[in-house]
SEFI-958958 format. One record per residue: z, y, x of N, C-alpha, C, CB in turn. Coordinates in steps of 0.001 Angstrom, whole numbers, padded with zeros to 6 digits, always signed. Last residue first. Glycine has a CB too. Layout:
ZYXZYXZYXZYX;...
! end
This chain:
-089328+001967+222917-088419+003122+222831-089038+004360+223427-087105+002824+223532;-091499+000095+220903-091194+000635+222247-090338+001875+222077-092508+000972+223053;-091587-002895+219082-091293-001461+219092-090966-001038+220517-090114-001117+218126;-094281-005251+219212-092882-004839+219392-092759-003317+219445-092301-005459+220677;-096800-006199+219078-096191-005759+217816-094741-005319+217983-096262-006873+216794;-099586-007040+220482-098486-006139+220835-097904-005595+219540-098969-004971+221778;-100400-010546+220081-100617-009119+219857-099402-008320+220328-100901-008840+218364;-101940-013549+219448-101088-012845+220398-101429-011360+220323-101273-013399+221856;-101757-015380+216584-102561-014370+217261-101598-013638+218186-103282-013379+216235;-100758-018820+216277-100509-017378+216378-101637-016606+217038-099248-017139+217138;-100348-021414+215588-101649-020817+215282-101617-019308+215398-102096-021211+213890;-098096-022723+216347-097970-021799+215214-099313-021212+214777-097020-020674+215572;-098979-024221+218514-098336-024895+217386-098280-024010+216142-096931-025328+217771;-099982-022210+220272-100853-023263+219744-100263-023889+218483-101087-024343+220806;-097676-020695+220809-098858-020043+220231-099780-021084+219598-099621-019235+221313;-096141-022721+221964-095681-022061+220737-096854-021383+220039-094569-021026+221052;-097615-023284+224227-097524-024308+223194-097006-023726+221878-096617-025447+223658;-097231-020864+225578-098588-021306+225260-098558-022346+224146-099280-021882+226512;-094417-020741+225947-095123-019755+225112-096514-020214+224680-095243-018449+225859;-092781-023935+225579-093482-022948+226402-094193-021960+225484-094498-023638+227371;-089593-024453+224042-091043-024643+224044-091658-023605+224976-091640-024526+222597;-086621-025818+222588-087314-025068+223641-088793-025421+223611-086704-025372+225043;-084810-025296+219529-085623-026114+220424-086285-025218+221451-086685-026923+219638;-081714-025433+217626-082848-024747+218248-083657-025750+219071-082363-023566+219142;-079357-025133+215092-080194-026062+215860-081431-025324+216350-080596-027304+215001;-077918-023580+213319-077333-023815+214649-078134-024814+215498-075909-024320+214495;-079568-024919+210503-078585-023968+211037-077975-024466+212345-077477-023719+210009;-082931-025726+210867-081596-026238+210566-080595-025307+211240-081416-027732+211055;-085184-024592+211821-085127-024831+210394-083789-025379+209922-086206-025767+210007;-084997-023998+214483-085659-025256+214123-085665-025539+212628-084995-026392+214831;-085592-021110+216516-084894-021784+215423-085705-022991+214973-084652-020816+214236;-086362-021341+220055-086632-020912+218683-085789-021703+217693-088122-021070+218353;-086874-020249+223336-086000-020996+222435-086180-020444+221033-084505-020910+222883;-089197-020680+226044-088673-019927+224910-087788-020856+224081-089832-019330+224041;-089963-020514+229468-089447-021311+228354-088894-020364+227293-088346-022314+228837;-091166-018467+230896-091548-019849+231186-091166-020752+230016-090877-020341+232491;-092437-015391+229544-091352-016335+229800-091899-017724+230088-090391-016384+228610;-094519-013802+228756-093998-013601+230112-092904-014594+230485-093466-012198+230250;-095054-014099+226101-095880-014873+227029-095399-014750+228480-097330-014420+226928;-093564-012205+224826-093038-013579+224862-093811-014450+225849-093093-014208+223462;-095157-009970+224806-094110-010041+225824-093489-011444+225899-093022-009000+225530;-096859-010215+222531-097377-010496+223870-096283-010678+224921-098294-009386+224296;-095652-011743+219622-095666-010576+220489-095981-010986+221928-094316-009840+220422;-097687-013383+217427-096728-013614+218502-096788-012421+219451-097025-014959+219259;-098219-013734+214083-098458-012847+215215-097331-013060+216209-098550-011347+214767;-099742-015732+211622-098650-015589+212584-099101-014671+213717-098206-016977+213139;-100273-016440+208260-100772-015721+209426-099576-015461+210346-101494-014372+209013;-099273-019727+207191-099023-018288+207259-099793-017681+208420-097516-017999+207402;-099434-022406+204929-099945-021809+206165-099737-020303+206104-101453-022153+206379;-096334-023450+203414-097715-022970+203334-098134-022406+204689-097868-021892+202220;-093887-024427+204305-094533-025030+203139-096017-024677+203059-093831-024585+201865;-093797-024580+207985-093581-023941+206684-094324-024671+205567-094026-022481+206735;-093917-025286+210702-093390-026219+209715-093146-025661+208337-092154-026769+210203;-092788-022709+213050-093753-023708+212543-093103-024511+211420-094235-024665+213691;-090706-021113+213819-092052-020563+213966-093148-021478+213419-092321-020280+215415;-088043-021317+211317-088705-021678+212565-090094-021040+212659-088814-023203+212685;-085268-019814+209932-086733-019895+209847-087334-020203+211227-087320-018568+209288;-082628-019423+209684-083028-020738+210205-084542-020862+210300-082472-021856+209318;-082434-016885+208778-081483-017278+209822-081794-018644+210408-080078-017276+209270;-083294-017619+205467-083246-016618+206528-082149-017025+207510-082987-015179+205950;-084247-021042+204833-083384-019886+204583-083460-018918+205757-081920-020333+204343;-087462-022452+204085-086320-022253+204978-085537-021004+204580-086789-022143+206440;-089758-022538+202697-088882-023690+202558-087634-023577+203408-089620-024940+202915;-091567-020465+202543-091493-021229+203796-090705-022520+203644-090867-020383+204884;-091444-019441+199938-092750-019637+200574-092709-020449+201864-093362-018313+200861;-088761-019349+199170-089762-019920+198272-091054-020275+199011-090063-018945+197139;-087553-018024+201383-087214-019412+201071-088260-020074+200178-085853-019476+200399;-088831-015470+201285-088841-016302+202497-088609-017761+202127-087762-015825+203506;-088228-014537+198727-089636-014730+199124-089730-015651+200331-090307-013372+199443;-085395-014398+198989-086021-015290+198003-087481-015577+198364-085940-014672+196594;-085063-012447+200914-084560-013801+201172-085217-014801+200225-083019-013851+201020;-088115-010509+201171-086767-010755+200655-086356-012186+200989-086702-010507+199116;-089788-009189+204028-089743-010114+202899-088291-010275+202449-090366-011495+203279;-090373-005821+204858-089614-007043+205097-089631-007900+203840-088159-006719+205521;-093784-004810+204492-092369-004588+204255-091662-005907+204551-092092-004091+202781;-096900-003224+205262-095968-004342+205340-094554-003874+204998-096003-004980+206744;-100284-002595+204301-098940-002122+204604-098029-003341+204586-098459-001019+203581;-103718-002202+205276-102593-003011+204806-101279-002302+205119-102617-004417+205454;-106221-001124+205940-105261-000336+205184-104100-001128+204620-105951+000344+204084;-107606-003058+207549-108013-002741+206175-106938-002044+205350-108419-003994+205476;-105135-004804+209645-106317-004003+209348-106497-003685+207868-107527-004709+209844;-103231-006266+210959-103794-006842+209733-105049-006105+209296-102762-006814+208609;-102508-004565+212990-103107-005857+213349-103785-006505+212144-102039-006803+213920;-101266-002553+211495-102540-002263+212166-103261-003550+212567-102303-001387+213407;-098915-003874+210767-099877-003476+209726-101247-003202+210341-099374-002221+208965;-097745-004032+213323-098079-005257+212584-099113-004947+211501-096804-005886+211951;-097391-001328+213873-098279-002130+214726-098700-003410+214025-097593-002464+216054;-095562-000681+211863-096872-000013+211895-097864-000788+212753-096731+001423+212426;-093316-002204+212543-094057-002525+211320-095429-001866+211281-093261-002102+210105;-092358-003498+215414-092903-002230+214949-093792-002538+213745-093705-001486+216090;-089392-005354+215937-090788-005329+215538-091173-003928+215074-091053-006360+214428;-087382-005250+218884-087538-005050+217444-089032-005017+217152-086827-003728+216956;-086123-007511+221469-086967-006455+220916-086872-006366+219398-088403-006679+221320;-084829-009688+222391-084449-008408+222991-085175-007225+222350-084732-008432+224481;-086020-011861+221250-084679-011511+220809-084210-010170+221326-083721-012562+221233;-089497-011275+220607-088406-011541+221536-087068-011098+220951-088658-010835+222870;-091078-012473+217656-090714-011369+218536-089548-011802+219416-090349-010097+217717;-093461-013309+215440-092578-013907+216434-092340-012877+217523-093181-015227+217021;-093982-012880+212060-094065-012223+213373-093026-012875+214289-093824-010658+213257;-095800-013927+209301-094745-014277+210249-095003-013567+211569-094669-015813+210459;-096367-012844+205992-096784-012789+207388-095584-013127+208267-097366-011385+207750;-097524-013401+202735-096410-013525+203670-096953-013622+205088-095534-014759+203333;-099239-011092+200708-099330-012246+201595-098131-012236+202536-100667-012237+202396;-100738-009639+197860-099552-009858+198677-099658-011166+199453-098298-009861+197805;-102737-008114+196403-103062-009079+197460-101887-009306+198412-104277-008602+198249;-101399-004777+195858-102048-006019+195432-102288-006914+196650-103390-005719+194695;-100471-002244+196407-099475-003316+196273-100086-004611+195732-098343-002863+195357;-102359-000490+197185-102000-000471+195758-101032-001602+195393-103265-000576+194898;-102755-001152+199854-102009+000066+199546-101599+000159+198079-102832+001270+199914;-102160-004708+200038-103043-003558+200059-102219-002336+199661-104272-003760+199105;-099494-006205+201962-100252-005953+200737-101221-004812+200972-099310-005632+199553;-097205-008521+203327-098307-007575+203546-099045-007410+202222-099285-008072+204686;-093925-009119+203977-094935-009192+202936-095969-008117+203257-094311-008997+201496;-092570-010866+206791-092949-009636+206110-093943-009959+205007-093545-008613+207103;-090158-012338+208900-091128-012471+207821-091301-011171+207054-090709-013573+206874;-089640-013386+212182-089460-012313+211212-090562-012385+210161-089459-010930+211910;-088038-015210+214372-089081-015419+213374-088826-014428+212246-089098-016907+212847;-087415-014616+217729-087018-014257+216369-088231-014468+215466-086492-012769+216289;-086740-016523+220472-087809-016134+219553-087196-015823+218197-088890-017255+219432;-085316-015728+223570-085068-016187+222203-086186-015659+221314-083665-015713+221684;-085731-014507+225927-086323-015838+225780-086047-016454+224408-085796-016759+226866;-084260-012145+225952-085709-012058+225771-086402-013391+225581-086308-011375+226933;-081684-012936+226650-081973-012582+225268-083476-012568+224978-081372-011227+224948;-081649-015733+228909-081675-014298+228641-082117-014050+227205-082612-013569+229630;-079516-018597+228199-080756-017956+228659-080666-016462+228404-082005-018559+227946;-077698-020354+227041-077552-019968+228441-078824-019377+229009-077136-021153+229265;-077372-021139+224425-078376-021832+225232-078180-021561+226718-079781-021411+224808;-075357-019329+223615-075191-020767+223435-076115-021548+224360-075454-021154+221981;-076497-016820+224231-075222-017217+224844-075031-018727+224756-074043-016494+224161;-078780-016911+222590-078928-016777+224044-077654-017211+224759-079277-015326+224420;-077549-017066+220050-078415-018144+220519-078571-018095+222033-079788-018060+219843;-076234-014602+219919-075460-015851+219871-076287-017015+220413-075000-016153+218424;-078482-012901+220008-077466-012823+221062-076613-014092+221091-076569-011587+220855;-079803-013589+217650-080469-013820+218932-079454-013810+220071-081557-012756+219176;-077518-015261+215404-078206-014073+215907-078879-014420+217225-077219-012881+216086;-076676-017885+214975-077117-017067+213844-077842-015792+214257-075937-016708+212994;-075749-019998+216354-077001-019403+216838-077578-018493+215757-078033-020509+217235;-072613-021560+217109-073472-020657+216365-074684-020138+217110-072689-019528+215917;-071062-023603+217934-070504-022255+218084-071396-021191+217465-070285-021940+219551;-072667-025868+217696-071701-025570+216625-071104-024169+216725-070583-026587+216648;-075810-026262+218390-074717-025491+218974-073745-025092+217869-075254-024234+219721;-078199-028731+219108-077323-028116+218118-076143-027470+218827-076836-029158+217079;-081561-029069+219969-080183-028959+220452-079372-028199+219419-080119-028250+221843;-084459-031110+220004-083580-030201+219286-082184-030241+219900-083527-030560+217787;-087242-031421+221408-085891-031808+221808-084963-030775+221181-085724-031876+223396;-090414-032529+220249-089288-031590+220216-087980-032217+220684-089111-031051+218817;-093239-033006+221934-092144-033818+221410-090893-032946+221434-091943-035148+222247;-096370-031763+221300-095037-031387+221788-094002-032291+221132-094727-029881+221490;-098936-032091+220254-098544-032825+221459-097206-032444+222054-099566-032645+222481;-099385-030921+217880-100039-030293+219042-099564-030919+220355-099763-028775+219058;-097903-032478+216184-099334-032340+215897-100093-031688+217042-099536-031532+214633;-095300-032050+216966-095976-033279+217414-097483-033194+217210-095421-034497+216666;-094812-029679+215542-094831-029677+217006-095563-030904+217547-093399-029630+217559;-094896-030569+212900-095817-029517+213358-095928-029491+214871-095359-028151+212854;-092792-032449+212914-094164-032870+212620-095179-031848+213119-094341-033089+211118;-090580-030785+213417-090936-031838+214375-092380-032290+214170-089979-033039+214238;-090715-029305+211031-090835-028634+212327-091254-029650+213385-089496-027947+212726;-090326-031157+208977-091608-030455+209074-091796-029731+210410-091729-029460+207942;-089028-034304+209164-088734-032944+209606-090052-032194+209798-087896-032949+210925;-089137-036960+208626-089621-036043+207595-089379-034583+207948-088959-036357+206278;-088060-038010+211024-089372-038432+210564-089976-037470+209544-089282-039809+209971;-085541-037596+211630-086451-036542+212076-087883-036847+211630-086389-036386+213611;
! end
């Protein structure tokens, strides 16, 4: 775990990670919640988007941390970025090249490059959150406040409302 970028990022803010592996799977938020034994809303989905200007220039990878019970509202995320930005889901290749992680294992911290991070406000309502650790079927628990600190997140309302 010495060279584990997720563990290093967490330790940098004083969090000693306790990784848990679930062979039965944590590929989806629902599977992760069932494996961990928590409510779906306590699972953190790490969603990656490409943001660009309207003319498709100045592309930047953006990380949105959203509750497993919710969907992200791309218009709200674009509004948080301001200046007429638009967003689209990042491709699997863009995700892996820029973060070092495959889709389905992307953690909220420990990426190859610094990313702008937006943490949906509803995650702050939980005492404990569970997030992907960069390794398939391995997760870790963390408080919302420490997750925001470790990821350098801006807390914002980016979830879709029905």
